[in-house]
C-alpha positions in Angstrom: 8.3 -49.0 40.7 9.5 -45.5 40.6 13.1 -44.1 39.5 13.6 -43.4 43.0 13.3 -47.0 44.0 16.3 -47.7 41.6 18.4 -44.8 42.7 17.9 -45.9 46.2 18.9 -49.6 45.4 22.0 -48.6 43.4 23.0 -46.2 46.6 22.6 -49.1 48.8 24.3 -51.5 46.7 27.3 -49.1 46.4 27.4 -48.3 50.0 26.7 -51.8 51.3 25.1 -50.0 54.2 21.5 -48.4 54.9 23.0 -45.6 57.1 25.7 -44.5 54.7 23.4 -44.6 51.7 20.7 -42.6 53.4 23.6 -40.0 54.1 24.4 -39.9 50.4 20.7 -39.6 49.4 20.0 -37.1 51.9 17.1 -38.7 53.4 16.6 -40.7 56.7 17.3 -44.3 56.9 13.8 -45.7 57.9 12.0 -44.4 54.6 15.1 -45.9 52.8 14.8 -49.2 54.4 11.2 -49.2 53.5 11.7 -48.3 50.0 14.2 -51.2 49.3 11.8 -53.5 51.1 9.0 -52.2 48.9 11.3 -52.8 45.7 12.0 -56.2 46.8 8.4 -57.2 47.3 7.7 -55.8 43.9 10.5 -57.6 42.0 9.7 -60.8 44.0 13.3 -61.6 45.0 15.6 -60.7 48.0 18.2 -58.3 46.7 20.3 -58.2 49.7 21.7 -60.4 52.5 21.8 -58.8 55.6 25.0 -59.5 57.6 26.4 -58.2 60.8 29.1 -56.3 58.9 26.9 -55.0 56.3 25.0 -56.0 53.1 25.8 -58.1 50.5 24.1 -58.6 47.1 22.4 -61.6 46.3 22.8 -63.1 42.8 19.7 -61.6 41.6 20.5 -58.3 43.5 24.0 -58.3 41.5 22.0 -58.8 38.2 19.4 -56.2 39.0 22.1 -53.8 39.9 23.9 -53.8 36.5 20.5 -53.3 34.7 19.3 -50.5 37.1 22.7 -48.7 36.5 22.0 -48.9 32.6 18.5 -47.7 33.2 19.5 -44.7 35.1 22.3 -43.7 32.8 19.7 -44.0 29.9 17.4 -41.6 31.7 20.4 -39.2 32.5 21.7 -39.1 29.0 18.0 -39.0 27.6 17.5 -35.8 29.7 20.9 -34.2 28.7 20.4 -34.9 25.0 16.7 -33.7 25.1 17.9 -30.2 26.9 20.7 -29.9 24.5 18.4 -30.5 21.5 15.8 -28.0 22.7 18.5 -25.4 23.2 20.4 -25.9 19.8 17.7 -27.3 18.0 20.2 -30.0 16.7 20.3 -33.6 16.4 22.9 -35.6 18.9 25.1 -38.2 17.2 27.5 -39.7 19.8 30.6 -41.7 18.6 32.8 -43.9 20.9 36.3 -44.7 20.0 39.6 -46.1 20.9 42.4 -43.8 20.2 44.3 -45.9 17.9 41.5 -46.1 15.1 41.7 -42.2 14.8 44.7 -41.9 13.2 43.4 -43.0 10.0 40.2 -42.1 8.0 37.6 -41.9 10.8 38.4 -38.1 11.3 37.3 -37.9 7.5 34.0 -39.3 8.5 33.5 -37.0 11.3 34.3 -34.0 9.2 31.6 -35.0 6.6 29.1 -35.6 9.2 29.7 -32.2 10.7 28.8 -30.5 7.5 25.2 -31.1 8.5 24.6 -27.9 10.5 21.8 -29.5 12.4 23.8 -32.3 13.6 26.0 -32.3 16.9 28.7 -34.7 16.9 29.9 -35.9 20.5 33.2 -37.8 20.6 33.6 -40.2 23.6 37.2 -41.8 24.1 36.0 -45.5 25.4 37.5 -48.9 25.6 35.7 -51.4 23.4 33.9 -52.9 26.4 32.9 -49.3 27.7 31.3 -48.7 24.1 29.3 -51.7 24.3 27.8 -50.6 27.7 27.4 -46.8 26.5 25.6 -48.3 23.3 23.1 -50.2 25.6 22.5 -47.0 27.7 22.3 -44.6 24.7 25.4 -42.8 25.5 26.9 -43.5 22.1 25.0 -44.2 19.0 28.2 -46.2 17.3 31.5 -47.3 18.5 35.0 -48.0 16.9 37.2 -50.5 18.5 39.5 -53.6 18.1 38.0 -56.3 20.6 35.3 -58.6 20.0 32.8 -58.5 22.7 29.9 -61.2 23.0 26.9 -59.4 23.8 23.4 -60.0 22.3 22.1 -56.5 22.6 25.4 -55.2 20.5 26.3 -56.1 17.0 30.0 -55.7 15.7 31.1 -55.3 12.2 34.6 -55.8 10.9 35.5 -53.0 8.7 38.8 -54.3 8.0 41.9 -56.0 9.3 45.0 -53.9 9.9 48.6 -54.9 10.2 50.5 -54.6 13.3 53.8 -53.0 13.4 56.5 -52.6 16.2 57.2 -49.4 17.8 60.9 -49.6 18.9 63.4 -47.1 20.3 65.4 -45.1 17.5 68.5 -46.8 16.7 67.5 -50.2 18.3 69.3 -53.1 16.6 65.9 -54.4 15.5 65.3 -51.3 13.2 67.9 -52.2 10.8 65.3 -54.7 9.1 61.8 -55.7 9.8 62.0 -57.8 13.1 60.3 -61.1 13.6 57.9 -62.0 16.4 60.7 -64.3 17.6 63.1 -61.4 17.8 60.8 -59.1 19.4 60.1 -61.6 22.1 63.7 -61.0 23.4 63.1 -57.5 24.0 61.2 -56.1 27.0 57.5 -55.3 25.8 55.4 -52.4 26.9 51.8 -53.4 27.0 48.5 -51.3 26.9 46.0 -50.8 28.0 46.5 -52.0 31.5 42.7 -52.4 32.1 40.5 -55.5 32.7 40.1 -57.8 29.6 39.4 -58.4 27.0 41.6 -55.5 25.3 44.3 -54.7 22.9 47.2 -56.1 25.5 45.4 -59.4 25.3 45.3 -59.4 21.5 48.9 -58.3 21.0 50.3 -60.8 23.7 48.0 -63.6 22.5 50.0 -63.3 19.2 53.1 -64.2 20.9 51.6 -67.2 22.9 50.2 -68.7 20.0 53.7 -68.9 18.5 54.9 -70.5 21.6 56.9 -67.3 22.6 57.4 -66.1 26.1 57.4 -62.3 26.8 58.8 -59.9 29.2 56.2 -57.3 29.8 58.2 -54.9 31.7 55.4 -52.1 32.0 51.7 -51.9 31.6 50.3 -48.5 30.9 46.8 -47.2 30.2 47.3 -45.7 27.0 48.8 -45.4 23.7 50.7 -42.0 24.3 52.3 -43.3 27.5 53.3 -46.5 25.9 55.2 -44.5 23.0 56.9 -42.4 25.6 58.3 -45.2 27.3 59.3 -46.7 24.0 61.1 -43.2 23.3 62.9 -43.6 26.8 64.4 -46.9 25.4 62.5 -49.1 28.1 61.3 -51.5 25.3 59.0 -52.0 22.5 55.2 -52.1 21.8 53.1 -53.4 18.9 50.8 -50.6 17.5 48.3 -50.7 14.3 49.7 -49.6 11.3 47.8 -46.2 11.2 49.6 -45.1 14.2 52.7 -44.6 12.5 51.0 -41.2 11.4 51.6 -40.2 15.0 55.3 -39.0 14.8 57.4 -39.1 17.9 61.0 -38.3 18.6 63.0 -41.3 19.4 60.5 -43.7 18.2 60.7 -45.8 14.8 58.1 -47.7 13.5 58.9 -51.0 11.7 56.9 -53.5 9.8 56.9 -57.1 10.9 58.7 -60.0 9.1 56.0 -62.3 10.0 53.1 -62.5 7.5 49.4 -61.6 8.6 50.1 -60.2 11.9 47.0 -58.1 12.2 44.2 -56.6 14.4 40.6 -55.8 13.4 38.9 -52.7 13.2 35.3 -53.0 14.4 32.3 -50.9 14.3 29.6 -51.6 17.2 26.0 -50.6 17.0 22.9 -51.6 18.7 21.6 -54.8 17.6 18.2 -55.0 15.8 17.8 -51.3 15.5 16.4 -49.6 12.4 19.1 -47.0 11.2 17.9 -43.5 11.3 18.9 -41.0 8.5 22.2 -40.1 10.4 23.1 -43.8 10.9 22.3 -44.5 7.2 24.8 -41.6 6.2 27.4 -42.8 8.5 27.1 -46.4 6.9 27.6 -45.0 3.6 30.6 -42.8 4.5 32.3 -45.9 6.3 31.5 -48.2 3.1 33.5 -45.4 1.3 36.5 -45.3 3.6 36.7 -49.1 3.7 36.6 -49.4 -0.3 39.3 -46.5 -0.4 41.7 -48.7 1.7 40.9 -52.0 -0.2 41.7 -50.0 -3.4 45.1 -49.0 -1.9 44.0 -45.1 -1.7 44.8 -45.3 1.9 47.4 -47.7 3.5 
């Protein structure tokens, strides 16, 4: 099996049509058809069902597609990193993160890692599920998120639980004192992110559902900044992690919650079963210090 077979297969799977896939690959259709047949023979299963209106992936084909894409992504990232290392003579260390974890101490970790002149730090803003896939393909070395993902190839470590606070329009009646979850449920909610779960929106809305409270989600948005802009526009409230209060916004007021133990985790994700190299060991040491600082009250 050659890499071209995987590229051909992915193109056909995406286009669901040999003619369109051949055009995308800039090759003739007959050799593409033969290559897919060779691939099916080598794998030993039928990958496509030929139908009058096009192609449909079999269950085996769908599984093979997910892993073929990972292999191709891994190859591309390896080539890109190899070229970068050869050019700069530096080691690459890629970090995935959700924005809400970067208002706290994690920038300190990045700053300390960057003191190593032979190390190039690459930051990638990714949802937690995207981080898991990026870890598996080698696009990132460590990820920081809030949602637990069950995947045997990735291990997640809970660094700490972080209190949630309410972001409310300035001068809203609920800013007079810490609001309860029941009081917030009577206000329009802005949920983020508006992406397929599991995600932060699932976590926050689940807190209300488990208390038997019904929510009126007036708007779903893709990112924290947009959610806060809608709060500032007096459209409703949103729940955010405590460290987001460091992000000052006009016409937005952050309020602690009256209810106890309303928290979300901060998780570090790494490839499972991988022996940490020198850079990862340094990262783990810095993380342990930052978590200890929080436990000792040196950082809220």
